[in-house]
C-alpha positions as CSV (number, residue, x, y, z in Angstrom):
1,M,115.1,8.9,-7.7
2,P,118.8,8.0,-7.5
3,A,118.3,5.6,-4.7
4,W,115.4,3.9,-6.6
5,R,117.5,3.7,-9.7
6,T,120.3,2.0,-7.8
7,A,118.0,-0.4,-5.9
8,L,116.2,-1.4,-9.1
9,A,119.3,-1.7,-11.4
10,G,119.2,-4.8,-13.4
11,H,115.4,-5.1,-13.1
12,R,112.9,-4.5,-15.9
13,V,111.8,-0.9,-15.1
14,L,109.6,1.6,-16.8
15,W,110.1,5.0,-15.2
16,A,106.8,6.9,-15.6
17,H,106.4,10.6,-14.6
18,V,102.8,11.4,-13.8
19,S,102.0,15.0,-13.1
20,A,99.8,17.9,-13.9
21,P,100.0,21.7,-13.7
22,L,100.5,22.9,-10.2
23,A,97.2,24.7,-10.1
24,V,95.4,21.4,-10.9
25,L,97.4,19.5,-8.2
26,E,96.6,22.1,-5.6
27,S,92.9,22.1,-6.5
28,R,92.9,18.3,-6.1
29,E,94.8,18.5,-2.8
30,A,92.2,21.0,-1.5
31,E,89.3,18.7,-2.4
32,R,90.9,15.7,-0.8
33,F,92.2,17.3,2.3
34,P,90.1,20.5,3.0
35,E,91.7,21.1,6.4
36,K,95.1,19.5,6.4
37,F,98.1,18.5,4.3
38,R,98.0,21.7,2.4
39,G,101.2,22.5,0.5
40,L,102.3,18.9,-0.3
41,S,101.7,19.5,-4.0
42,R,103.7,22.6,-4.1
43,G,106.4,21.1,-1.9
44,H,106.9,18.1,-4.2
45,Y,106.3,19.9,-7.5
46,G,109.2,19.9,-9.9
47,I,111.4,17.6,-7.8
48,C,112.1,15.3,-10.7
49,D,113.0,16.2,-14.2
50,P,110.5,14.7,-16.6
51,E,113.4,14.1,-19.1
52,D,114.8,11.5,-16.7
53,F,111.7,9.2,-17.3
54,D,110.8,6.8,-20.1
55,L,107.2,8.0,-20.1
56,V,105.6,11.3,-19.1
57,L,101.9,11.5,-18.5
58,D,99.8,14.6,-17.7
59,S,96.9,13.6,-15.5
60,S,95.1,16.8,-16.2
61,E,94.8,15.7,-19.9
62,L,94.4,12.0,-19.6
63,E,91.8,9.9,-17.9
64,P,93.0,7.1,-15.6
65,Q,92.2,4.4,-18.3
66,E,94.2,6.3,-20.9
67,R,97.2,6.6,-18.6
68,A,97.0,2.8,-17.8
69,E,96.8,2.1,-21.6
70,R,99.9,4.2,-22.2
71,V,101.8,2.5,-19.5
72,A,100.9,-0.9,-20.8
73,A,101.8,0.1,-24.3
74,A,105.2,1.4,-23.2
75,L,105.9,-1.8,-21.3
76,T,105.1,-3.8,-24.3
77,A,107.2,-1.6,-26.6
78,S,110.6,-1.6,-25.0
79,P,111.1,-1.2,-21.3
80,R,114.7,-0.7,-20.4
81,T,116.6,-2.6,-17.7
82,G,118.1,-0.6,-14.9
């Protein structure tokens, strides 16, 4: 994240954190990749602090359309620069 924040400094940016509970992510991972790529969810889980983001979305609670609507609303409301 620090590199992206530096690279995008001065641009209109909405930092959105999209996640779900680890059990949900691992279940999705197993469905998508039944024989390979196991452990990616666990390996990347919790890398970023949700408090560092403008918007936090739980994909286990919101359908894709709802997530898109929340992103659009947040962009309209007041995206920060940098």
